[in-house]
LOTORKOL-362243 format. One record per residue (C-alpha): residue number from 0; residue in three letters; x negated, y negated, z. Coordinates in Angstrom, 1 decimal. Layout:
residues N
   num   residuo     east    north       up
   NUM       Ala        X        Y        Z
...
END
This chain:
residues 382
   num   residuo     east    north       up
     0       Met   -148.6   -126.7    172.4
     1       Gln   -148.9   -122.8    172.8
     2       Ile   -149.7   -121.1    176.0
     3       Ala   -150.9   -117.3    175.6
     4       Arg   -150.4   -115.0    178.5
     5       Ser   -151.2   -111.6    179.2
     6       Ile   -149.1   -109.6    181.6
     7       Leu   -149.3   -106.2    183.0
     8       Ala   -152.8   -105.1    182.0
     9       Gly   -152.0   -106.1    178.1
    10       Thr   -149.0   -104.2    177.8
    11       Phe   -146.7   -107.4    177.5
    12       Phe   -147.7   -110.6    175.9
    13       Leu   -145.9   -114.0    176.3
    14       Val   -146.2   -116.8    173.9
    15       Cys   -144.2   -120.1    174.7
    16       Val   -143.9   -123.1    172.7
    17       Thr   -142.7   -126.0    174.8
    18       Thr   -141.5   -129.6    174.7
    19       Pro   -141.5   -132.3    177.3
    20       Ser   -137.7   -132.6    177.7
    21       Phe   -137.6   -129.1    179.1
    22       Ala   -138.4   -128.3    183.0
    23       Lys   -140.7   -126.2    181.3
    24       Glu   -142.1   -124.0    184.3
    25       Arg   -138.8   -123.5    185.7
    26       Ile   -137.5   -122.1    182.5
    27       Glu   -140.5   -120.0    181.7
    28       Asp   -140.4   -118.6    185.3
    29       Arg   -136.7   -117.7    184.9
    30       Val   -137.0   -116.2    181.4
    31       Asn   -139.8   -114.1    182.7
    32       Ala   -137.9   -113.0    185.8
    33       Val   -135.0   -111.9    183.7
    34       Ile   -137.0   -110.3    180.7
    35       Gln   -139.7   -108.4    182.2
    36       Pro   -137.6   -106.4    184.6
    37       Leu   -135.2   -105.6    181.6
    38       Met   -137.6   -104.4    179.3
    39       Lys   -139.1   -102.1    181.8
    40       Gln   -135.5   -100.7    182.8
    41       Gln   -134.3   -100.2    179.2
    42       Asp   -138.1    -99.2    177.9
    43       Ile   -137.9   -101.9    175.3
    44       Ala   -141.3   -102.3    173.4
    45       Gly   -140.8   -105.7    172.3
    46       Met   -138.6   -108.9    172.7
    47       Ala   -138.3   -112.4    171.4
    48       Val   -136.3   -114.7    173.3
    49       Ala   -135.5   -118.4    171.7
    50       Ile   -133.6   -121.4    173.4
    51       Thr   -132.4   -124.5    172.2
    52       His   -131.2   -127.6    174.2
    53       Asn   -130.4   -131.1    172.9
    54       Gly   -132.1   -130.0    169.6
    55       Gln   -135.3   -129.0    171.0
    56       Arg   -136.5   -125.2    171.0
    57       Gln   -138.8   -123.1    173.4
    58       Tyr   -139.9   -119.4    172.5
    59       Phe   -140.9   -116.6    174.7
    60       Asn   -142.2   -113.6    173.1
    61       Phe   -143.0   -110.3    174.9
    62       Gly   -144.5   -107.0    174.2
    63       Val   -145.4   -105.2    170.7
    64       Ala   -143.5   -105.2    167.3
    65       Ser   -145.0   -101.8    166.9
    66       Lys   -146.3    -99.2    169.4
    67       Asp   -148.7    -97.8    166.7
    68       Thr   -150.3   -101.2    165.8
    69       Lys   -149.9   -103.0    169.1
    70       Ser   -149.1   -106.0    167.1
    71       Ala   -147.6   -108.8    169.4
    72       Val   -144.1   -109.9    168.9
    73       Thr   -144.1   -113.6    167.7
    74       Asp   -141.3   -116.1    166.9
    75       Gln   -142.0   -115.1    163.2
    76       Thr   -141.5   -111.3    164.0
    77       Leu   -138.6   -109.8    161.9
    78       Phe   -135.7   -107.9    163.7
    79       Glu   -132.7   -106.2    162.6
    80       Val   -129.9   -108.3    164.0
    81       Gly   -127.1   -105.6    163.1
    82       Ser   -123.6   -107.2    163.4
    83       Ile   -124.8   -110.8    164.0
    84       Ser   -125.0   -110.4    160.4
    85       Lys   -121.2   -110.7    160.5
    86       Ala   -121.7   -114.3    161.6
    87       Phe   -123.6   -115.0    158.4
    88       Thr   -121.1   -113.2    156.3
    89       Ala   -118.1   -115.1    157.8
    90       Thr   -120.3   -118.2    156.9
    91       Leu   -120.5   -117.4    153.6
    92       Gly   -117.1   -116.5    153.1
    93       Ala   -116.1   -120.0    154.8
    94       Tyr   -118.5   -121.7    152.5
    95       Ala   -116.7   -120.2    149.5
    96       Gln   -113.5   -121.5    150.9
    97       Ala   -115.0   -125.0    151.3
    98       Gln   -116.1   -124.7    147.7
    99       Gly   -112.7   -124.0    146.5
   100       Lys   -113.5   -120.7    145.4
   101       Leu   -111.1   -118.8    147.7
   102       Ser   -108.8   -119.1    150.4
   103       Leu   -108.7   -117.1    153.8
   104       Thr   -105.0   -116.6    153.0
   105       Asp   -105.8   -115.2    149.5
   106       Pro   -104.8   -111.5    149.1
   107       Ala   -107.8   -109.2    148.8
   108       Gly   -106.6   -107.9    145.3
   109       Arg   -107.1   -111.5    144.0
   110       Phe   -110.8   -110.6    143.8
   111       Ala   -110.9   -106.6    143.5
   112       Pro   -109.0   -105.0    140.8
   113       Glu   -110.1   -101.8    142.2
   114       Leu   -107.6   -102.3    145.1
   115       Arg   -104.4   -102.5    142.8
   116       Gly   -101.8   -100.6    144.2
   117       Ser   -103.5    -99.9    147.5
   118       Ala   -102.4   -100.8    150.9
   119       Leu   -105.4   -103.4    151.0
   120       Glu   -104.4   -105.3    147.9
   121       Ser   -102.2   -107.5    149.5
   122       Ile   -104.0   -108.0    152.8
   123       Arg   -105.3   -111.6    153.3
   124       Leu   -108.9   -112.1    153.5
   125       Leu   -108.6   -113.6    156.8
   126       Asp   -107.5   -110.1    158.2
   127       Leu   -110.3   -108.4    156.9
   128       Ala   -112.6   -111.0    158.4
   129       Thr   -111.0   -110.7    161.9
   130       Tyr   -110.7   -106.8    161.8
   131       Thr   -106.8   -107.0    161.9
   132       Pro   -105.8   -105.4    158.4
   133       Gly   -103.9   -102.4    160.1
   134       Gly   -107.0   -100.3    161.6
   135       Leu   -109.8    -99.9    159.2
   136       Pro   -112.4    -97.9    161.2
   137       Leu   -115.7    -99.0    162.6
   138       Gln   -117.7    -96.9    160.1
   139       Phe   -117.0    -95.5    156.9
   140       Pro   -116.5    -91.8    156.8
   141       Asp   -119.7    -90.1    155.7
   142       Asp   -118.6    -89.2    152.4
   143       Ala   -117.5    -92.6    151.5
   144       Asp   -120.5    -94.4    152.8
   145       Arg   -121.9    -95.3    149.4
   146       Pro   -121.7    -98.3    147.2
   147       Asp   -120.0    -95.8    144.3
   148       Arg   -117.5    -94.4    146.7
   149       Met   -116.6    -97.2    149.0
   150       Phe   -113.6    -98.4    146.6
   151       Ser   -112.1    -94.8    146.4
   152       Tyr   -112.0    -94.8    150.2
   153       Tyr   -110.4    -98.3    150.4
   154       Gln   -107.7    -97.2    147.5
   155       Ser   -106.9    -94.1    149.6
   156       Trp   -106.8    -95.8    153.1
   157       Lys   -103.5    -95.8    154.8
   158       Pro   -103.0    -98.6    157.6
   159       Leu   -102.2    -97.4    161.2
   160       Tyr   -100.8   -100.4    162.3
   161       Pro    -98.9   -103.7    161.1
   162       Val   -101.2   -106.3    159.7
   163       Gly   -102.3   -108.8    162.5
   164       Thr   -101.0   -106.9    165.5
   165       Gln   -104.2   -104.9    166.3
   166       Arg   -108.0   -105.8    166.2
   167       Leu   -110.0   -102.7    165.5
   168       Tyr   -113.6   -103.8    164.9
   169       Ser   -114.8   -102.6    161.6
   170       Asn   -117.9   -102.8    159.1
   171       Pro   -115.5   -101.9    156.2
   172       Ser   -113.1   -104.6    157.1
   173       Ile   -115.5   -107.6    157.3
   174       Gly   -117.9   -105.9    154.7
   175       Leu   -115.0   -106.1    152.2
   176       Phe   -114.5   -109.7    153.1
   177       Gly   -118.0   -110.6    152.4
   178       His   -118.2   -108.6    149.2
   179       Leu   -115.1   -110.5    147.9
   180       Ala   -116.4   -114.0    149.1
   181       Ala   -119.7   -113.3    147.1
   182       Arg   -117.2   -112.1    144.2
   183       Ser   -115.7   -115.5    144.2
   184       Leu   -118.9   -117.3    144.0
   185       Gly   -119.7   -115.2    140.9
   186       Arg   -122.9   -113.6    142.3
   187       Pro   -124.1   -110.4    144.0
   188       Phe   -123.9   -110.8    148.0
   189       Asp   -127.4   -110.5    148.6
   190       Glu   -128.4   -113.4    146.2
   191       Val   -126.0   -115.7    147.2
   192       Met   -126.8   -114.9    150.8
   193       Glu   -130.6   -115.2    150.5
   194       Gln   -130.8   -117.9    147.9
   195       Thr   -128.2   -120.2    148.7
   196       Leu   -126.7   -119.8    152.3
   197       Met   -129.7   -119.2    154.3
   198       Pro   -131.8   -121.9    152.7
   199       Gly   -128.8   -124.3    153.0
   200       Leu   -129.0   -123.3    156.7
   201       Gly   -132.6   -124.1    156.8
   202       Leu   -133.7   -120.5    157.3
   203       Lys   -137.2   -119.7    155.9
   204       His   -137.8   -116.2    157.3
   205       Ser   -134.5   -114.3    157.0
   206       His   -133.8   -111.6    154.4
   207       Val   -131.2   -109.0    153.6
   208       Arg   -133.9   -107.2    151.9
   209       Val   -137.1   -107.7    153.3
   210       Pro   -139.6   -108.3    150.5
   211       Gln   -142.9   -106.4    150.1
   212       Asp   -144.9   -109.3    151.0
   213       Gln   -143.0   -109.7    154.3
   214       Leu   -143.1   -106.1    155.5
   215       Gly   -146.2   -106.8    157.9
   216       Arg   -144.0   -109.1    159.9
   217       Tyr   -140.9   -106.5    160.1
   218       Ala   -140.9   -105.1    163.6
   219       Gln   -140.6   -101.2    164.3
   220       Gly   -137.5   -100.1    165.8
   221       Tyr   -137.1    -97.3    168.2
   222       Ala   -134.1    -95.2    168.9
   223       Lys   -133.1    -94.3    172.6
   224       Asp   -135.2    -91.2    172.4
   225       Gly   -138.4    -93.2    171.4
   226       Arg   -138.3    -92.3    167.7
   227       Pro   -139.3    -95.0    165.2
   228       Val   -136.2    -95.9    163.3
   229       Arg   -135.0    -98.6    160.9
   230       Val   -131.8    -99.2    159.2
   231       Gly   -130.8    -97.2    156.1
   232       Pro   -128.6    -98.0    153.3
   233       Gly   -125.0    -97.6    153.3
   234       Ala   -121.8    -99.1    151.8
   235       Met   -121.1   -102.7    152.7
   236       Asp   -124.7   -102.6    154.7
   237       Ser   -125.7   -106.1    153.7
   238       Glu   -122.4   -107.6    154.5
   239       Ala   -121.8   -105.9    157.9
   240       Tyr   -125.1   -105.3    159.5
   241       Gly   -128.0   -106.1    157.0
   242       Val   -129.8   -109.2    157.9
   243       Lys   -133.3   -109.2    159.2
   244       Thr   -134.6   -112.3    160.8
   245       Ser   -137.0   -113.9    163.3
   246       Ser   -136.3   -115.6    166.5
   247       Ser   -137.3   -119.0    165.0
   248       Asp   -134.7   -118.8    162.3
   249       Leu   -131.9   -117.1    164.3
   250       Ile   -132.1   -120.1    167.0
   251       Arg   -132.0   -122.5    163.8
   252       Phe   -128.8   -120.8    162.7
   253       Val   -127.2   -121.5    166.3
   254       Glu   -128.6   -124.9    166.0
   255       Ala   -126.5   -125.4    162.6
   256       Asn   -123.5   -124.1    164.7
   257       Leu   -124.3   -126.6    167.4
   258       Gln   -125.2   -129.4    165.4
   259       Pro   -123.5   -129.1    161.9
   260       Glu   -123.3   -132.6    161.0
   261       Lys   -126.8   -132.2    159.9
   262       Leu   -125.8   -129.9    157.1
   263       Asp   -124.1   -130.8    153.6
   264       Ala   -120.4   -131.3    153.6
   265       Asp   -119.4   -127.7    152.5
   266       Leu   -121.6   -126.0    155.0
   267       Lys   -120.5   -128.3    157.7
   268       Gln   -116.7   -127.4    156.8
   269       Ala   -117.8   -123.8    156.9
   270       Ile   -119.3   -123.9    160.2
   271       Ala   -116.1   -125.5    161.5
   272       Thr   -114.1   -122.7    160.1
   273       Thr   -116.2   -119.9    161.6
   274       Gln   -115.7   -121.6    165.2
   275       Thr   -111.9   -121.6    164.7
   276       Gly   -110.0   -119.1    166.9
   277       Phe   -107.3   -117.0    164.7
   278       Tyr   -106.3   -114.2    167.1
   279       Lys   -106.6   -113.9    170.9
   280       Ala   -107.6   -110.4    172.3
   281       Gly   -107.5   -110.3    176.2
   282       Gln   -109.9   -113.2    177.3
   283       Met   -111.7   -113.2    174.1
   284       Thr   -110.5   -115.5    171.1
   285       Gln   -111.6   -114.0    167.5
   286       Gly   -113.0   -116.5    165.2
   287       Leu   -114.5   -116.0    161.9
   288       Gly   -117.6   -113.6    163.0
   289       Trp   -118.0   -115.6    166.0
   290       Glu   -116.1   -114.7    169.4
   291       Phe   -115.6   -117.0    172.1
   292       Tyr   -114.3   -117.7    175.6
   293       Pro   -112.9   -121.1    176.6
   294       Ala   -114.1   -122.9    179.6
   295       Pro   -114.0   -122.0    182.5
   296       Phe   -115.9   -118.9    181.2
   297       Thr   -117.3   -116.4    184.0
   298       Leu   -119.9   -113.6    183.5
   299       Glu   -116.9   -111.2    184.2
   300       Lys   -115.0   -112.5    181.2
   301       Leu   -118.1   -112.4    179.1
   302       Leu   -118.7   -108.9    180.1
   303       Ala   -115.2   -107.6    179.5
   304       Gly   -115.2   -109.0    176.0
   305       Asn   -118.6   -107.3    175.0
   306       Thr   -117.9   -103.8    176.6
   307       Pro   -118.1   -100.6    174.0
   308       Gly   -114.4   -100.2    174.4
   309       Met   -113.7   -103.8    172.3
   310       Ala   -115.7   -102.4    169.4
   311       Leu   -114.6    -98.9    169.6
   312       Thr   -110.7    -99.0    170.6
   313       Pro   -107.8   -100.9    169.2
   314       Gln   -107.0   -104.2    171.1
   315       Lys   -103.6   -105.8    170.7
   316       Val   -103.9   -109.4    169.4
   317       Glu   -101.9   -112.7    169.5
   318       Pro   -102.2   -114.6    166.5
   319       Leu   -103.0   -118.2    167.1
   320       Asp   -100.4   -120.6    165.0
   321       Pro   -101.8   -122.8    164.3
   322       Pro   -105.6   -121.6    164.7
   323       Arg   -107.5   -123.6    167.0
   324       Pro   -111.1   -124.9    167.0
   325       Ala   -113.3   -123.5    169.7
   326       Pro   -113.4   -126.2    172.7
   327       Asp   -116.7   -128.0    173.4
   328       Gly   -117.2   -126.0    176.7
   329       Ala   -116.5   -122.6    175.1
   330       Trp   -119.0   -119.8    175.3
   331       Ile   -119.4   -118.5    171.7
   332       Asn   -121.4   -115.3    170.8
   333       Lys   -122.2   -112.4    168.9
   334       Thr   -123.7   -108.9    169.7
   335       Gly   -125.4   -106.9    167.1
   336       Ser   -127.2   -103.5    167.2
   337       Thr   -128.7   -100.9    164.7
   338       Asn   -130.0    -97.8    165.9
   339       Gly   -133.6    -99.1    166.6
   340       Phe   -132.8   -102.8    167.7
   341       Gly   -130.4   -105.0    169.7
   342       Ala   -129.6   -108.5    169.3
   343       Tyr   -127.5   -111.4    170.9
   344       Ala   -126.8   -114.8    170.1
   345       Ala   -124.7   -117.4    172.3
   346       Phe   -124.3   -120.9    172.4
   347       Val   -122.2   -123.6    174.3
   348       Pro   -121.4   -126.7    171.8
   349       Gly   -120.4   -129.0    174.5
   350       Lys   -123.6   -128.5    176.4
   351       Asp   -125.8   -128.4    173.1
   352       Val   -127.4   -125.3    174.3
   353       Gly   -128.0   -121.8    172.9
   354       Ile   -130.1   -118.6    173.2
   355       Val   -131.2   -115.6    171.0
   356       Leu   -132.4   -112.4    172.3
   357       Leu   -134.0   -109.9    169.8
   358       Ala   -135.3   -106.5    170.8
   359       Asn   -136.8   -103.4    168.6
   360       Lys   -134.4   -101.0    170.6
   361       Asn   -130.6   -101.0    171.1
   362       Tyr   -129.9   -101.5    174.7
   363       Pro   -126.4   -102.2    176.3
   364       Asn   -124.6   -105.2    175.3
   365       Glu   -123.8   -105.8    179.0
   366       Glu   -127.3   -106.2    179.8
   367       Arg   -127.7   -108.9    177.0
   368       Val   -125.0   -110.9    178.0
   369       Lys   -126.2   -110.6    181.6
   370       Ala   -129.6   -111.8    180.6
   371       Ala   -128.4   -114.7    178.3
   372       His   -126.1   -115.9    181.1
   373       Gln   -128.8   -116.1    183.9
   374       Ile   -131.2   -117.9    181.5
   375       Leu   -128.5   -120.4    180.2
   376       Met   -127.1   -121.2    183.6
   377       Ala   -130.6   -121.9    185.0
   378       Leu   -131.1   -124.4    182.2
   379       Gln   -127.8   -126.0    182.9
   380       Glu   -129.3   -126.6    186.4
   381       Gln   -132.1   -128.5    185.1
END
């Protein structure tokens, strides 16, 4: 059943797909009470929210995908999800390991002769995937941010810290991991992501490069000053921040993480690997792509783990030996941003519940975490 509602004199639109097992009116009221003030406060043109609980989904869509066309956001609207792409990339690498094409303990040089003689040649793939190779920066330097120059940068890079001692969140780090994982599978990253991993996860409207016939569903992003903007090309862009997807597909990805037994054996194993903790950084445990907080988690812990400082400054880490699976009650999450979009995905496996928030504006991570926490905690009260 679909219910369409106009809010605030046509400025916002809400579409809700409900199922009998939800206390639907209370959840709808809570989502409205959280998202509408958030959009007003942050001047967000459009948002798509999706919730899953016990394998059933509910969608809430607000505002417009484009201020020019006034087209309403739907659960099929494509949003840039920024660094949530890293969870896809991590899953691809874990899938390659499940297929026997690589091991996370392999040195990067096994798959990249371009790294021969460099500091990165002997770095484990695992440390690239967990941002612990020794201080690769958040972004490539401007003069290296091109596919034809990135390996020259890697060749000349010098570590700032001993491997496995500091976590410095880094696109060049996990980007190289994804690039080498695709090499191990013998295919370009974009191809194996779009033709193997995404279909294997049941995703039908997710892309690294949006095809021409899908551009009409691609939301317009807006910068903080209101300018229209979309993500541009760069070194390791596909691997680190390149996925465009809808709320209906992203919630399916969350469901794949909540119920991996429905996947084939290699993907099931890959999901388990991504939800394994390899390092602790304060209250946060670093998995493969995903980050998690064992129960009893609090909003304060979630906020502390998603501050700008966690992304912009080095964090001392403690290796987990042996690595530990995320416990059932853990809050598992990932934020993602581009200049014109802000995204968040979170789920709690032991409760079989998850949420995604997609917006066509980059707004503070803390606001995303608070909104998701309020909504999921209300759902748990049902």
